[in-house]
LOVEXLUM-383170 format. One record per residue (C-alpha): z, x, y; residue in three letters. Coordinates in Angstrom, 2 decimals, padded with zeros to 5 digits. Each point is the difference from the previous one (the first is absolute). Layout:
BEGIN
<<Z,X,Y>,'ALA'>
...
***
This chain:
BEGIN
<<008.76,014.45,020.47>,'MET'>
<<-001.42,-003.27,-000.84>,'ILE'>
<<-001.67,-001.15,-002.79>,'ALA'>
<<-002.00,-003.19,-000.65>,'LEU'>
<<-000.18,-001.80,-002.85>,'PHE'>
<<-002.91,-002.43,-000.80>,'VAL'>
<<-001.03,-002.73,-002.49>,'TRP'>
<<-003.44,-001.46,000.87>,'GLU'>
<<-001.27,-001.87,-003.27>,'LEU'>
<<001.05,-001.09,-003.22>,'GLY'>
<<003.12,-002.58,-000.84>,'SER'>
<<003.24,000.57,-001.72>,'GLY'>
<<003.47,001.73,000.45>,'ARG'>
<<-001.30,003.58,-001.80>,'GLY'>
<<-001.34,000.98,003.02>,'HIS'>
<<003.56,-000.47,002.22>,'LEU'>
<<001.98,001.18,-002.98>,'GLU'>
<<-001.92,002.94,-000.28>,'HIS'>
<<000.38,000.72,004.13>,'MET'>
<<003.86,-000.28,000.15>,'LYS'>
<<001.02,002.99,-002.06>,'PRO'>
<<-002.07,002.07,002.38>,'VAL'>
<<000.27,-001.04,003.06>,'LEU'>
<<004.22,-000.17,-000.72>,'ALA'>
<<-000.42,003.87,-000.99>,'ALA'>
<<-001.58,000.40,003.73>,'LEU'>
<<002.18,-001.67,002.10>,'LEU'>
<<002.69,001.70,-001.91>,'HIS'>
<<-001.61,003.24,001.47>,'ARG'>
<<000.12,-001.40,003.29>,'GLY'>
<<-003.56,-001.53,000.13>,'TRP'>
<<-000.96,-003.26,002.13>,'SER'>
<<-001.80,-002.38,-002.28>,'VAL'>
<<-002.04,-002.93,001.03>,'VAL'>
<<-001.06,-002.24,-003.15>,'CYS'>
<<-003.29,-002.28,000.65>,'ALA'>
<<-000.48,-001.79,-003.05>,'VAL'>
<<-001.96,-003.17,-001.18>,'ARG'>
<<002.71,-002.22,-000.72>,'ASP'>
<<002.70,000.12,002.39>,'LEU'>
<<002.62,-001.91,-001.26>,'LYS'>
<<000.04,001.78,-003.68>,'ALA'>
<<-000.57,002.92,002.30>,'GLY'>
<<003.09,-000.15,002.01>,'ARG'>
<<002.32,-001.47,-002.60>,'ASN'>
<<-001.04,003.26,-002.64>,'ILE'>
<<000.33,002.80,002.80>,'LEU'>
<<002.42,-001.03,002.84>,'THR'>
<<002.83,001.66,-002.00>,'GLU'>
<<-001.89,002.91,-001.25>,'ALA'>
<<001.58,002.61,002.53>,'GLY'>
<<003.30,-001.58,000.34>,'GLY'>
<<001.99,-000.67,002.95>,'ALA'>
<<-000.43,003.20,001.32>,'LYS'>
<<-003.61,-000.34,-000.07>,'SER'>
<<-000.43,-003.13,001.89>,'LYS'>
<<-001.42,000.54,002.93>,'ASN'>
<<-002.58,002.55,-001.48>,'ARG'>
<<-001.66,-002.56,-002.23>,'LEU'>
<<-002.00,-003.15,000.78>,'ASN'>
<<-002.06,-002.40,-002.12>,'VAL'>
<<-002.93,-001.68,001.94>,'VAL'>
<<-002.83,-002.03,-001.33>,'GLN'>
<<-003.15,001.73,-000.92>,'ALA'>
<<-003.52,-001.19,000.96>,'PRO'>
<<-001.27,-002.48,-002.51>,'ILE'>
<<-003.76,000.29,-001.43>,'PHE'>
<<-001.46,-003.69,-000.30>,'THR'>
<<-002.05,001.15,-003.04>,'HIS'>
<<-002.29,-002.61,-001.91>,'ARG'>
<<000.25,-001.81,-002.27>,'SER'>
<<-003.56,-000.14,-001.21>,'PRO'>
<<-001.77,-000.79,-003.63>,'THR'>
<<-002.01,002.56,-001.70>,'VAL'>
<<-002.80,000.15,-002.08>,'SER'>
<<001.78,002.60,-002.48>,'ARG'>
<<003.02,001.36,-000.29>,'PRO'>
<<000.82,003.58,001.76>,'PRO'>
<<-000.12,003.07,-001.58>,'THR'>
<<001.47,002.13,002.69>,'SER'>
<<002.67,-000.15,002.38>,'ILE'>
<<-002.77,000.47,002.65>,'ALA'>
<<-001.65,-003.17,-000.96>,'GLU'>
<<003.30,-001.67,-000.30>,'ILE'>
<<000.68,000.71,004.03>,'LEU'>
<<-003.52,-000.38,000.71>,'ALA'>
<<000.00,-003.67,-001.17>,'HIS'>
<<003.17,-000.96,002.11>,'ILE'>
<<-001.52,001.29,003.18>,'GLY'>
<<000.99,003.59,000.28>,'PHE'>
<<-003.59,000.50,000.63>,'GLY'>
<<-000.04,-002.25,003.13>,'ASP'>
<<000.64,002.27,002.99>,'GLN'>
<<000.99,-003.80,002.20>,'SER'>
<<002.82,-000.01,-002.08>,'LEU'>
<<000.91,003.13,-000.21>,'LEU'>
<<-000.33,000.76,003.65>,'ARG'>
<<003.32,-001.15,000.88>,'PRO'>
<<002.05,000.67,-002.55>,'LEU'>
<<-001.34,003.70,000.84>,'PHE'>
<<001.25,-000.92,003.85>,'GLU'>
<<003.30,-000.97,-000.93>,'ASP'>
<<001.06,002.97,-002.44>,'TRP'>
<<-001.24,002.28,002.81>,'SER'>
<<002.27,-001.69,002.55>,'ARG'>
<<002.41,000.31,-002.43>,'ILE'>
<<-000.28,003.77,-000.48>,'ILE'>
<<-000.20,000.44,004.24>,'ASP'>
<<003.04,-002.03,000.15>,'LEU'>
<<002.00,001.88,-003.07>,'VAL'>
<<-001.51,003.44,001.08>,'ARG'>
<<000.96,001.21,-003.89>,'PRO'>
<<000.21,003.41,-001.44>,'ASN'>
<<-001.45,-001.30,-003.14>,'ILE'>
<<-001.22,-003.57,-001.83>,'VAL'>
<<001.30,-000.51,-003.20>,'ILE'>
<<-002.24,-003.08,-001.18>,'GLY'>
<<-000.65,-002.05,-002.77>,'ASP'>
<<-002.93,-001.55,-001.30>,'PHE'>
<<-001.29,000.53,003.86>,'ALA'>
<<-003.92,000.97,000.50>,'PRO'>
<<-000.18,-001.19,003.31>,'THR'>
<<002.99,001.86,001.53>,'VAL'>
<<-001.67,003.40,-001.47>,'THR'>
<<-002.96,-000.70,001.99>,'ALA'>
<<002.55,-000.88,003.01>,'ALA'>
<<001.69,003.27,-000.69>,'ALA'>
<<-002.50,002.22,-000.26>,'GLN'>
<<000.33,003.18,002.11>,'GLY'>
<<003.19,-001.58,001.62>,'ARG'>
<<002.40,-000.17,-002.70>,'VAL'>
<<000.08,001.37,-004.07>,'PRO'>
<<000.28,-002.50,-002.61>,'VAL'>
<<001.51,000.15,-002.76>,'ILE'>
<<-001.16,-003.00,-002.37>,'MET'>
<<002.77,-001.09,-002.77>,'THR'>
<<-000.35,-002.61,-002.33>,'GLY'>
<<-001.66,-000.61,-003.47>,'ASN'>
<<-003.06,001.29,-001.86>,'GLY'>
<<-001.89,-003.40,000.88>,'TRP'>
<<000.25,000.63,003.46>,'THR'>
<<-000.02,003.52,-000.01>,'ILE'>
<<-003.56,000.90,-001.48>,'PRO'>
<<-001.10,003.18,-001.11>,'PRO'>
<<-002.09,002.28,002.25>,'ASP'>
<<-003.84,-000.18,000.40>,'GLY'>
<<-002.77,-002.75,000.21>,'SER'>
<<-000.47,-002.67,-001.55>,'PRO'>
<<003.60,-000.45,-001.06>,'ILE'>
<<-000.03,-000.17,-003.58>,'PRO'>
<<-000.18,-003.42,-002.04>,'ALA'>
<<002.84,-002.35,-000.74>,'LEU'>
<<000.84,-000.12,-003.80>,'PRO'>
<<-001.18,-003.11,-001.69>,'LEU'>
<<-002.74,-000.37,001.87>,'ARG'>
<<-003.51,001.20,-000.32>,'SER'>
<<-001.06,002.50,003.02>,'TYR'>
<<-002.83,-001.30,002.47>,'ASP'>
<<000.18,003.77,001.78>,'ARG'>
<<-003.05,-001.50,002.44>,'VAL'>
<<002.14,-003.16,001.22>,'ALA'>
<<003.06,002.77,000.51>,'ALA'>
<<-001.74,002.30,002.04>,'GLU'>
<<-001.43,-002.94,002.05>,'GLN'>
<<003.84,-001.12,000.38>,'ALA'>
<<001.01,002.73,000.78>,'GLU'>
<<-002.64,000.79,002.89>,'ASN'>
<<000.76,-003.20,001.30>,'ARG'>
<<003.61,000.05,000.14>,'ILE'>
<<-000.34,004.16,001.81>,'CYS'>
<<-002.68,-001.55,002.48>,'ASP'>
<<002.08,-002.83,001.37>,'ALA'>
<<003.15,002.39,-000.28>,'VAL'>
<<-001.99,002.39,002.43>,'SER'>
<<-001.03,-002.68,002.11>,'ALA'>
<<003.16,-002.11,000.73>,'ALA'>
<<001.67,003.61,000.71>,'SER'>
<<-002.65,000.93,002.95>,'GLY'>
<<-001.02,003.16,-001.93>,'GLY'>
<<003.76,000.71,-000.74>,'ASN'>
<<-000.40,000.95,-003.85>,'TRP'>
<<-002.65,001.71,-001.03>,'LEU'>
<<001.52,001.43,-003.25>,'SER'>
<<-002.91,-001.88,-002.11>,'GLY'>
<<001.49,-001.13,-003.08>,'THR'>
<<002.11,-003.02,-001.31>,'LEU'>
<<001.93,002.27,-002.17>,'ALA'>
<<001.24,001.63,003.34>,'GLN'>
<<000.85,-003.01,001.61>,'LEU'>
<<002.40,-001.04,-003.36>,'LEU'>
<<001.24,003.43,-000.30>,'ARG'>
<<001.26,001.30,003.41>,'GLY'>
<<000.81,003.42,001.02>,'ASP'>
<<002.28,000.83,-002.69>,'ALA'>
<<000.96,-002.52,-002.82>,'ARG'>
<<003.01,-000.58,-002.90>,'PHE'>
<<-001.19,-002.62,-002.56>,'ILE'>
<<002.57,-002.14,-001.47>,'TYR'>
<<-001.26,-000.22,-003.75>,'THR'>
<<000.86,000.76,-003.26>,'SER'>
<<-003.31,001.34,-001.70>,'ALA'>
<<-000.15,-002.56,-002.59>,'ALA'>
<<-000.56,-002.92,003.16>,'LEU'>
<<-002.06,002.45,002.11>,'ASP'>
<<-003.60,-002.01,-000.25>,'PRO'>
<<-001.30,002.95,001.13>,'TYR'>
<<001.71,002.89,-002.54>,'ARG'>
<<-003.22,000.74,-001.66>,'HIS'>
<<-001.69,001.07,003.00>,'GLN'>
<<003.63,001.23,002.58>,'ARG'>
<<000.38,003.28,000.60>,'GLN'>
<<002.94,-000.93,002.72>,'ASP'>
<<003.52,000.62,-001.05>,'GLU'>
<<001.99,-003.01,-000.48>,'LEU'>
<<003.56,-000.56,000.89>,'SER'>
<<003.15,-002.03,-001.47>,'CYS'>
<<000.78,-003.39,002.24>,'PRO'>
<<002.26,001.13,002.68>,'PRO'>
<<002.51,-003.38,-000.98>,'ASN'>
<<-000.59,000.44,-004.04>,'LEU'>
<<003.85,000.75,-000.99>,'VAL'>
<<-000.41,001.96,-003.26>,'ILE'>
<<001.81,-001.38,-002.73>,'PRO'>
<<002.52,002.50,-001.54>,'PRO'>
<<-000.77,000.81,-004.06>,'SER'>
<<002.64,-002.23,-001.19>,'HIS'>
<<-000.78,-003.01,001.93>,'ASN'>
<<-000.22,-003.23,-002.73>,'GLU'>
<<002.51,-002.62,-000.16>,'SER'>
<<001.00,-002.49,-003.05>,'SER'>
<<-000.76,-002.98,002.35>,'ALA'>
<<-003.74,-001.53,000.03>,'ALA'>
<<-001.78,-002.12,002.54>,'HIS'>
<<-003.71,-000.21,001.95>,'ILE'>
<<-000.88,001.06,002.90>,'LEU'>
<<-002.48,-002.40,001.93>,'LEU'>
<<-001.65,000.85,003.43>,'TYR'>
<<-002.82,-001.87,001.64>,'LEU'>
<<-001.22,-000.49,003.26>,'PRO'>
<<000.73,-003.54,001.51>,'GLN'>
<<-003.86,-000.61,000.08>,'ASN'>
<<-000.77,000.73,-003.57>,'HIS'>
<<-001.41,-003.07,-001.52>,'PRO'>
<<001.28,000.72,-003.30>,'SER'>
<<003.98,-000.34,000.68>,'ILE'>
<<000.61,-003.08,-001.94>,'ASP'>
<<-001.90,000.53,-002.85>,'ARG'>
<<001.93,003.43,-000.10>,'VAL'>
<<003.46,-001.64,000.99>,'LEU'>
<<-000.68,-002.77,-003.13>,'GLU'>
<<-001.27,002.70,-002.08>,'ALA'>
<<003.64,002.30,000.17>,'VAL'>
<<002.02,-003.29,000.05>,'GLY'>
<<-001.95,-000.90,-003.60>,'THR'>
<<000.62,004.01,-000.73>,'ILE'>
<<003.55,-001.03,000.52>,'GLY'>
<<001.30,003.57,000.91>,'MET'>
<<002.28,000.80,003.65>,'ARG'>
<<-002.37,000.59,002.36>,'THR'>
<<000.80,000.90,003.56>,'PHE'>
<<-003.47,-000.49,002.64>,'ALA'>
<<-000.69,000.97,003.30>,'PHE'>
<<-002.49,-002.34,001.22>,'LEU'>
<<-000.55,001.45,003.46>,'GLY'>
<<002.48,-001.92,001.13>,'GLY'>
<<-000.86,-003.64,-001.42>,'LEU'>
<<002.33,-002.09,-001.26>,'GLN'>
<<-001.17,-002.72,-002.40>,'ARG'>
<<001.32,-001.46,-002.88>,'PRO'>
<<000.22,001.75,-002.98>,'SER'>
<<000.87,000.21,-003.86>,'PRO'>
<<003.93,000.50,-000.81>,'PRO'>
<<-000.60,003.42,-001.32>,'ASN'>
<<-001.76,000.92,003.21>,'VAL'>
<<001.95,001.55,003.58>,'THR'>
<<-002.14,000.16,003.01>,'ILE'>
<<001.24,002.42,002.32>,'GLN'>
<<-000.68,-000.55,003.79>,'PRO'>
<<000.01,004.04,000.39>,'LEU'>
<<-002.17,002.55,-001.96>,'PRO'>
<<001.23,000.59,-003.27>,'LEU'>
<<002.64,003.48,-000.18>,'ASP'>
<<-002.24,001.94,-002.73>,'LEU'>
<<001.95,003.07,-000.49>,'PRO'>
<<002.67,-002.23,-001.08>,'ALA'>
<<-001.70,-002.36,-001.62>,'MET'>
<<-002.93,001.72,-002.01>,'LEU'>
<<002.42,001.80,-002.54>,'PRO'>
<<000.88,-003.31,-001.40>,'ALA'>
<<-003.62,-001.58,000.24>,'ALA'>
<<-002.02,-001.17,-003.60>,'ARG'>
<<-002.96,-000.70,002.43>,'LEU'>
<<-001.40,000.02,003.34>,'VAL'>
<<-002.36,-002.61,001.03>,'ILE'>
<<-001.94,000.62,003.36>,'HIS'>
<<-003.52,-000.08,001.95>,'HIS'>
<<-001.10,003.07,-000.47>,'GLY'>
<<001.72,002.05,003.06>,'GLY'>
<<000.08,003.18,000.34>,'LEU'>
<<003.44,000.69,000.36>,'GLY'>
<<001.51,-002.46,-002.40>,'ILE'>
<<-002.49,002.20,-002.34>,'ALA'>
<<000.88,003.12,000.36>,'ASN'>
<<004.06,-000.73,-000.14>,'TRP'>
<<-000.73,-002.12,-003.33>,'SER'>
<<-001.72,003.21,-001.26>,'LEU'>
<<002.75,002.16,001.24>,'ALA'>
<<002.56,-001.79,-002.02>,'TYR'>
<<-002.18,-001.09,-002.75>,'ARG'>
<<000.04,-003.33,-000.22>,'LYS'>
<<-002.87,-002.36,-001.39>,'PRO'>
<<-002.39,-001.80,002.77>,'GLN'>
<<-001.47,-003.24,000.02>,'ALA'>
<<-002.40,-000.29,003.24>,'ILE'>
<<-001.59,-003.05,001.06>,'VAL'>
<<-002.49,002.16,002.38>,'ALA'>
<<-002.03,-002.24,002.57>,'ILE'>
<<-002.31,002.50,002.14>,'ASP'>
<<-001.56,002.70,-000.88>,'LEU'>
<<002.32,003.13,000.49>,'GLU'>
<<002.96,-001.85,-002.09>,'LYS'>
<<-002.83,-000.75,-002.56>,'ILE'>
<<-000.52,003.87,-000.07>,'LEU'>
<<003.62,000.79,-000.22>,'ILE'>
<<000.52,-003.14,-002.77>,'ALA'>
<<-003.09,001.74,-002.05>,'HIS'>
<<001.74,003.95,000.39>,'ALA'>
<<003.32,-001.68,-001.04>,'ILE'>
<<-002.01,-001.81,-003.13>,'THR'>
<<-002.04,003.50,-001.45>,'SER'>
<<003.32,002.16,000.37>,'SER'>
<<001.95,-002.50,-002.36>,'GLY'>
<<002.55,-000.68,002.49>,'SER'>
<<-000.83,-003.42,000.64>,'GLY'>
<<-002.44,-002.87,-000.10>,'LEU'>
<<-002.08,-001.70,002.49>,'SER'>
<<000.43,-004.27,000.36>,'VAL'>
<<-003.19,-002.01,001.48>,'HIS'>
<<001.75,-001.74,003.22>,'PRO'>
<<-001.86,-003.38,-001.68>,'ASN'>
<<001.41,000.74,-003.88>,'ALA'>
<<001.60,-003.23,-001.34>,'THR'>
<<003.67,000.01,-000.02>,'GLY'>
<<-000.28,000.45,-003.81>,'ALA'>
<<-002.05,003.19,000.36>,'ASP'>
<<002.60,001.28,002.89>,'MET'>
<<002.73,-000.57,-002.34>,'ILE'>
<<-001.65,001.60,-002.93>,'GLY'>
<<-000.69,002.72,002.47>,'SER'>
<<003.20,000.85,001.15>,'PHE'>
<<001.66,-000.05,-003.63>,'ARG'>
<<-002.22,002.45,-001.03>,'ARG'>
<<000.66,002.25,002.97>,'ALA'>
<<003.51,-000.12,-000.52>,'VAL'>
<<-000.03,001.84,-003.21>,'HIS'>
<<-002.50,002.69,001.76>,'LEU'>
<<001.45,003.58,-000.06>,'ASN'>
<<-001.68,001.70,002.55>,'PRO'>
<<000.16,003.86,000.46>,'LEU'>
<<000.85,002.10,003.08>,'ARG'>
<<-003.43,000.63,001.29>,'ILE'>
<<-000.23,003.59,001.76>,'SER'>
<<-000.53,-000.35,003.73>,'SER'>
<<-001.53,002.99,000.91>,'GLY'>
<<001.67,-000.06,003.16>,'PHE'>
<<000.42,003.19,002.20>,'ALA'>
<<002.81,-001.52,001.77>,'ASN'>
<<001.64,-000.88,-003.13>,'GLU'>
<<003.12,-001.84,001.71>,'THR'>
<<000.23,-002.42,003.04>,'PRO'>
<<002.06,002.71,002.13>,'GLU'>
<<-002.79,002.59,-000.64>,'GLN'>
<<-002.56,-002.48,001.28>,'SER'>
<<002.35,-000.87,002.90>,'ILE'>
<<000.42,003.72,001.11>,'GLU'>
<<-003.41,000.37,-000.78>,'ALA'>
<<-001.54,-002.35,002.33>,'ILE'>
<<002.91,000.85,002.48>,'VAL'>
<<-001.41,003.65,-000.06>,'ARG'>
<<-003.30,-001.26,000.36>,'SER'>
<<001.01,-002.05,003.23>,'CYS'>
<<001.53,003.42,001.82>,'TYR'>
<<-002.97,002.14,-001.25>,'GLU'>
<<-002.46,-002.46,001.43>,'ALA'>
<<001.87,-000.61,003.65>,'ARG'>
<<000.20,003.94,000.62>,'VAL'>
<<-004.28,-000.17,-001.20>,'ARG'>
<<-000.75,-003.12,001.47>,'GLY'>
<<-001.68,-001.43,002.61>,'PHE'>
<<000.65,-000.63,003.70>,'ARG'>
<<-000.76,-003.17,002.39>,'PHE'>
***
């Protein structure tokens, strides 16, 4: 039995961290696994040890086809994920055709029993009628079913523009696939044949329209009931290309509290109270003693902080992260800090955030623990293999 894991769009370690425990479970059960990932270096670093020495010969991590998207200037902010994808070129069949051909070639070579995707709409089109697709990821990348996809929070909805963007994408995908994809809606491209959504209800941008069940992130370590420590420090996580790194470091230096930082592997001079680590922070070990978590708005670190009831200060720089920052602020569990805020404003925001007392927010998870999520996905793999398509 062969599983093909794919990560097509998006950035960040979260896509890989979600894959790791699921592929480890499949390897443990004797499956062979091929992972086609957007970031090959990170993928090999994170995934290659997942199954242990006994399964080494049954795991292969390869480079995924890269969608070379545009970065256009838009006249107004997009109001739906359809507009966002259309603006970067996902409605252009000339850009999609080589991507579709490469994914089709990978499917032909691997001949998987199941595809497990993460933000992988082109893979859904390439696999249709050939192999079932289980889509995993967060609420941002797996919208509710139906058309048009609902508006994103914080934006005034332009329904006409959303419908036009969806139609443009669907037409382009159908043409690029030579008619292989005929389902008809963008939501179906993003949702696959089955789906597992790793988003707490509080952080789901479609929480008011969502009918799907939500699942506990498979890499989340649930804290014990008594997880507090007498020590106190700040945890800081920003990607290495974040534009506010210097001002954030100066701000936590002024505050003076012991700070452990991970900047995507970036090393640079820092204040005496800040230790920049070359490897990702050990969250289960370090969160119990944290007084504050400063980050860029990634779903993973936001979920971890909610699970451990830690105040958050979020310096978001793109729409997905801004939506998460808005949800965290609305819940009373953190503060949103503008990336262009002055050093004095950042210091003030961080000091206020330290004194917040987040409540444990109800997750609404159907699979309440990581283990339940993993087992549910593995069970779906076996079920899909039995009723799946044939080459």
